[in-house]
C-alpha positions as CSV (number, residue, x, y, z in Angstrom):
1,M,8.0,-2.3,-0.4
2,I,9.2,1.4,-0.3
3,K,6.6,4.2,-0.1
4,L,7.3,7.9,-0.1
5,D,4.5,10.6,0.1
6,M,2.4,9.3,-2.8
7,K,5.0,10.3,-5.3
8,A,6.0,8.0,-8.1
9,L,9.0,6.1,-7.0
10,S,11.9,6.4,-9.4
11,I,15.6,5.7,-9.9
12,A,18.2,7.5,-12.0
13,L,21.2,6.3,-14.0
14,L,24.0,8.8,-14.0
15,R,26.7,7.7,-16.5
16,V,29.9,8.9,-18.0
17,S,32.3,6.8,-20.0
18,S,35.5,7.7,-18.2
19,S,36.7,9.0,-14.8
20,K,38.1,12.1,-16.6
21,Q,34.7,12.9,-18.1
22,G,33.2,12.4,-14.6
23,L,35.2,15.4,-13.4
24,S,34.0,17.9,-16.0
25,G,31.3,18.5,-18.6
26,D,28.4,16.2,-18.2
27,S,29.4,15.0,-14.7
28,P,27.2,12.8,-12.5
29,E,26.5,15.8,-10.3
30,R,25.3,17.8,-13.3
31,Q,23.1,15.0,-14.5
32,K,21.6,14.7,-11.0
33,E,20.8,18.4,-11.0
34,D,19.1,18.1,-14.4
35,I,17.0,15.1,-13.3
36,N,16.0,16.9,-10.1
37,K,14.6,19.8,-12.2
38,I,12.0,17.6,-13.9
39,L,10.8,15.4,-11.0
40,D,7.8,17.7,-10.2
41,K,6.6,17.3,-13.8
42,Y,6.3,13.5,-13.2
43,N,5.2,13.8,-9.5
44,A,8.2,11.6,-8.8
45,S,10.9,11.1,-6.2
46,V,14.2,9.4,-6.9
47,I,15.0,6.9,-4.2
48,N,18.3,5.7,-5.7
49,Y,20.9,7.3,-8.0
50,F,23.2,4.9,-9.8
51,E,26.5,6.7,-10.5
52,L,28.4,4.7,-13.0
53,V,31.8,5.9,-14.1
54,E,33.1,3.1,-16.3
55,S,33.3,1.9,-19.8
56,A,30.3,-0.1,-21.2
57,S,32.8,-2.4,-22.9
58,G,33.6,-4.3,-19.7
59,D,32.5,-7.8,-18.8
60,I,29.5,-6.5,-16.8
61,Q,27.4,-3.8,-18.4
62,P,26.8,-0.8,-16.2
63,A,23.0,-1.0,-16.2
64,V,23.0,-4.4,-14.6
65,K,23.1,-2.8,-11.1
66,L,20.1,-0.7,-12.0
67,I,18.2,-3.7,-13.5
68,N,18.8,-5.8,-10.4
69,F,17.5,-3.0,-8.2
70,V,14.3,-2.7,-10.2
71,K,13.7,-6.4,-10.1
72,E,13.9,-6.2,-6.3
73,H,11.6,-3.1,-6.2
74,P,8.7,-3.6,-8.7
75,E,7.1,-0.4,-7.3
76,I,9.6,1.7,-9.2
77,K,7.6,3.6,-11.9
78,Y,10.3,5.7,-13.6
79,C,14.0,5.4,-14.5
80,F,15.5,8.7,-15.4
81,I,18.7,8.6,-17.6
């Protein structure tokens, strides 16, 4: 079990649909900045950012990694997307 200063443990999914989109516009870095701005509102701390730059049409859906992490860490309270 992971504990961190009594803040709600959280994860975040940063997603873009192509590697080109990941370099500009709503990049994973920009999404991370936006999520970090609201963490205090939820008294939360992100312990893992899932950066997924791929198409959702592939054989394995991008959120599977995130879901497996949450299954292994039931203490996770929030998932920011």
